C-alpha positions as YAML, in Angstrom:
chain: A
units: angstrom
residues:
- id: 1
  name: MET
  ca: [2.84, 13.53, -17.11]
- id: 2
  name: THR
  ca: [3.40, 12.49, -13.46]
- id: 3
  name: THR
  ca: [6.53, 11.08, -12.35]
- id: 4
  name: ASP
  ca: [4.86, 9.77, -9.26]
- id: 5
  name: PHE
  ca: [5.60, 5.86, -8.05]
- id: 6
  name: THR
  ca: [3.05, 3.56, -10.03]
- id: 7
  name: THR
  ca: [2.18, 0.17, -10.55]
- id: 8
  name: GLY
  ca: [0.24, -2.12, -10.61]
- id: 9
  name: PHE
  ca: [-1.85, -5.77, -11.66]
- id: 10
  name: THR
  ca: [-4.64, -7.59, -12.74]
- id: 11
  name: VAL
  ca: [-6.21, -10.26, -10.97]
- id: 12
  name: ASP
  ca: [-9.62, -12.88, -11.49]
- id: 13
  name: ARG
  ca: [-10.84, -11.69, -8.28]
- id: 14
  name: SER
  ca: [-13.60, -9.02, -8.05]
- id: 15
  name: PRO
  ca: [-12.92, -4.94, -6.63]
- id: 16
  name: ASP
  ca: [-15.09, -6.09, -3.76]
- id: 17
  name: GLU
  ca: [-12.50, -8.70, -2.90]
- id: 18
  name: VAL
  ca: [-9.27, -6.71, -4.25]
- id: 19
  name: PHE
  ca: [-10.90, -3.78, -1.37]
- id: 20
  name: ALA
  ca: [-10.69, -5.74, 1.08]
- id: 21
  name: ALA
  ca: [-7.38, -6.87, 0.67]
- id: 22
  name: VAL
  ca: [-5.71, -3.70, 0.77]
- id: 23
  name: ASN
  ca: [-7.38, -2.67, 3.68]
- id: 24
  name: ASP
  ca: [-6.25, -5.39, 5.23]
- id: 25
  name: VAL
  ca: [-2.58, -4.12, 5.70]
- id: 26
  name: ARG
  ca: [-1.11, -6.34, 8.39]
- id: 27
  name: ALA
  ca: [-1.68, -9.27, 5.94]
- id: 28
  name: TRP
  ca: [0.22, -8.06, 3.29]
- id: 29
  name: PHE
  ca: [2.21, -4.79, 4.26]
- id: 30
  name: SER
  ca: [4.43, -4.91, 7.49]
- id: 31
  name: GLU
  ca: [2.80, -7.58, 10.57]
- id: 32
  name: THR
  ca: [4.55, -4.67, 13.21]
- id: 33
  name: ILE
  ca: [1.19, -2.88, 12.18]
- id: 34
  name: THR
  ca: [-0.42, -1.36, 15.11]
- id: 35
  name: GLY
  ca: [-3.75, 0.75, 14.95]
- id: 36
  name: ALA
  ca: [-6.61, 0.38, 12.45]
- id: 37
  name: SER
  ca: [-7.48, 1.07, 8.65]
- id: 38
  name: ALA
  ca: [-10.37, -0.22, 8.04]
- id: 39
  name: GLN
  ca: [-12.80, 2.92, 7.88]
- id: 40
  name: VAL
  ca: [-12.02, 7.22, 6.88]
- id: 41
  name: GLY
  ca: [-10.35, 8.78, 9.83]
- id: 42
  name: ASP
  ca: [-8.56, 5.38, 11.26]
- id: 43
  name: VAL
  ca: [-4.36, 5.50, 11.66]
- id: 44
  name: PHE
  ca: [-1.87, 3.11, 11.07]
- id: 45
  name: SER
  ca: [1.64, 2.65, 12.49]
- id: 46
  name: PHE
  ca: [4.51, 0.74, 11.18]
- id: 47
  name: THR
  ca: [8.24, 0.38, 12.32]
- id: 48
  name: ASP
  ca: [10.70, -2.03, 10.08]
- id: 49
  name: LYS
  ca: [14.56, -1.33, 9.90]
- id: 50
  name: ALA
  ca: [13.95, -2.35, 5.87]
- id: 51
  name: ILE
  ca: [11.48, 0.38, 5.54]
- id: 52
  name: THR
  ca: [10.60, 3.81, 6.56]
- id: 53
  name: SER
  ca: [8.41, 3.54, 9.38]
- id: 54
  name: GLY
  ca: [5.46, 5.90, 10.13]
- id: 55
  name: ARG
  ca: [2.33, 7.31, 10.69]
- id: 56
  name: ILE
  ca: [-0.73, 6.92, 7.76]
- id: 57
  name: ARG
  ca: [-3.74, 8.01, 8.31]
- id: 58
  name: VAL
  ca: [-7.01, 6.74, 5.66]
- id: 59
  name: THR
  ca: [-8.60, 9.57, 3.84]
- id: 60
  name: GLY
  ca: [-10.44, 8.01, 1.40]
- id: 61
  name: LEU
  ca: [-12.56, 4.95, 0.90]
- id: 62
  name: VAL
  ca: [-15.05, 3.82, -2.06]
- id: 63
  name: PRO
  ca: [-16.23, -0.03, -1.59]
- id: 64
  name: GLY
  ca: [-14.29, -1.43, -4.58]
- id: 65
  name: ARG
  ca: [-13.07, 1.45, -6.01]
- id: 66
  name: GLN
  ca: [-10.47, 3.34, -4.22]
- id: 67
  name: VAL
  ca: [-8.57, 3.29, -0.62]
- id: 68
  name: THR
  ca: [-6.52, 7.03, -0.53]
- id: 69
  name: TRP
  ca: [-3.95, 7.08, 2.75]
- id: 70
  name: HIS
  ca: [-2.07, 10.57, 3.84]
- id: 71
  name: VAL
  ca: [1.59, 9.70, 5.20]
- id: 72
  name: GLU
  ca: [1.27, 11.90, 8.59]
- id: 73
  name: ASP
  ca: [4.38, 11.43, 10.08]
- id: 74
  name: ALA
  ca: [7.10, 9.51, 8.62]
- id: 75
  name: ASP
  ca: [10.99, 8.97, 9.41]
- id: 76
  name: ASP
  ca: [12.21, 10.85, 5.38]
- id: 77
  name: GLU
  ca: [10.94, 11.97, 2.58]
- id: 78
  name: TRP
  ca: [7.41, 9.42, 3.00]
- id: 79
  name: ASP
  ca: [6.41, 12.32, 5.65]
- id: 80
  name: ASP
  ca: [3.16, 14.26, 4.13]
- id: 81
  name: THR
  ca: [2.83, 11.77, 0.44]
- id: 82
  name: GLU
  ca: [0.09, 10.52, -0.30]
- id: 83
  name: MET
  ca: [-0.70, 6.83, -1.52]
- id: 84
  name: THR
  ca: [-4.12, 5.64, -3.62]
- id: 85
  name: PHE
  ca: [-5.24, 2.14, -4.47]
- id: 86
  name: GLU
  ca: [-7.43, 2.91, -7.98]
- id: 87
  name: ILE
  ca: [-9.49, -0.69, -8.32]
- id: 88
  name: ALA
  ca: [-11.32, -1.39, -11.76]
- id: 89
  name: ARG
  ca: [-13.24, -4.20, -12.89]
- id: 90
  name: GLY
  ca: [-12.11, -4.42, -16.89]
- id: 91
  name: GLU
  ca: [-12.41, -7.52, -19.78]
- id: 92
  name: ASP
  ca: [-9.21, -8.95, -18.32]
- id: 93
  name: GLY
  ca: [-10.27, -8.65, -14.58]
- id: 94
  name: THR
  ca: [-10.01, -6.67, -11.48]
- id: 95
  name: THR
  ca: [-6.80, -4.34, -12.23]
- id: 96
  name: LEU
  ca: [-5.19, -2.20, -9.24]
- id: 97
  name: ARG
  ca: [-2.79, 1.01, -9.90]
- id: 98
  name: PHE
  ca: [-1.21, 2.02, -6.75]
- id: 99
  name: THR
  ca: [0.07, 5.65, -6.34]
- id: 100
  name: HIS
  ca: [2.86, 7.02, -4.06]
- id: 101
  name: ASP
  ca: [2.41, 10.34, -4.79]
- id: 102
  name: GLY
  ca: [5.81, 12.51, -3.80]
- id: 103
  name: LEU
  ca: [7.81, 9.40, -4.08]
- id: 104
  name: THR
  ca: [9.64, 10.66, -7.28]
- id: 105
  name: PRO
  ca: [12.82, 10.12, -8.89]
- id: 106
  name: ALA
  ca: [14.51, 12.95, -7.22]
- id: 107
  name: SER
  ca: [13.19, 11.78, -3.86]
- id: 108
  name: THR
  ca: [16.06, 9.91, -2.04]
- id: 109
  name: CYS
  ca: [14.69, 7.01, -0.77]
- id: 110
  name: TYR
  ca: [13.47, 6.67, -4.78]
- id: 111
  name: GLN
  ca: [15.01, 3.41, -5.85]
- id: 112
  name: LEU
  ca: [15.01, 1.51, -2.34]
- id: 113
  name: CYS
  ca: [11.27, 2.36, -1.89]
- id: 114
  name: VAL
  ca: [10.50, 1.53, -5.39]
- id: 115
  name: ARG
  ca: [11.65, -2.04, -4.32]
- id: 116
  name: GLY
  ca: [9.49, -2.00, -1.16]
- id: 117
  name: TRP
  ca: [6.31, -0.89, -2.87]
- id: 118
  name: THR
  ca: [6.89, -3.63, -6.11]
- id: 119
  name: ALA
  ca: [7.81, -6.03, -3.43]
- id: 120
  name: CYS
  ca: [4.64, -4.78, -1.03]
- id: 121
  name: VAL
  ca: [2.09, -5.01, -3.82]
- id: 122
  name: ASN
  ca: [2.86, -6.68, -6.79]
- id: 123
  name: THR
  ca: [4.36, -9.66, -4.75]
- id: 124
  name: SER
  ca: [2.56, -9.04, -1.21]
- id: 125
  name: LEU
  ca: [-0.84, -7.77, -1.55]
- id: 126
  name: HIS
  ca: [-1.23, -10.20, -5.28]
- id: 127
  name: ALA
  ca: [-0.49, -13.01, -3.47]
- id: 128
  name: LEU
  ca: [-2.79, -12.16, -0.49]
- id: 129
  name: ILE
  ca: [-5.75, -11.23, -2.93]
- id: 130
  name: THR
  ca: [-4.77, -14.61, -5.35]
- id: 131
  name: THR
  ca: [-3.79, -16.82, -2.48]
- id: 132
  name: GLY
  ca: [-4.88, -16.08, 0.34]
- id: 133
  name: ALA
  ca: [-1.90, -15.61, 2.18]
- id: 134
  name: GLY
  ca: [0.30, -12.61, 1.71]
- id: 135
  name: ARG
  ca: [4.17, -12.00, 2.68]
- id: 136
  name: PRO
  ca: [4.24, -8.99, 4.43]
- id: 137
  name: PHE
  ca: [7.53, -7.59, 6.13]
- id: 138
  name: PRO
  ca: [7.95, -9.65, 8.56]
- id: 139
  name: ALA
  ca: [7.98, -8.01, 12.76]
- id: 140
  name: SER
  ca: [11.32, -9.84, 13.24]
- id: 141
  name: VAL
  ca: [12.89, -6.54, 10.88]
- id: 142
  name: ALA
  ca: [11.37, -4.00, 13.56]
- id: 143
  name: PRO
  ca: [14.26, -2.27, 15.25]
...
């Protein structure tokens, strides 16, 4: 049994639509994103007061099925952790399952990070997929 943070949802969209939305990081995660996130090896960074800041490398892309990121440099316990977005078509639609491997209840930032990821994934990314407009952390929260 894993204790890494996991969340997800099911939407009435295709796996390819969900995959495309996950890769549009600036539209759902943070308006401060710099860099690229469309290909394996791409690196993007973000800076926010509300959440940790860091540099993330895209380490895996399986169109319509999975996106994997590795945190190469972060201000806190995110450093050297991995995030995975698993996408699967089911009877009720397409399910997105997000896991932040290394973010556990023992982490100092756990409660704050859980709130942040829940807002980013379950609210902002969900809205981007279902309405075409996400709710990323605004650039105004950058230091």
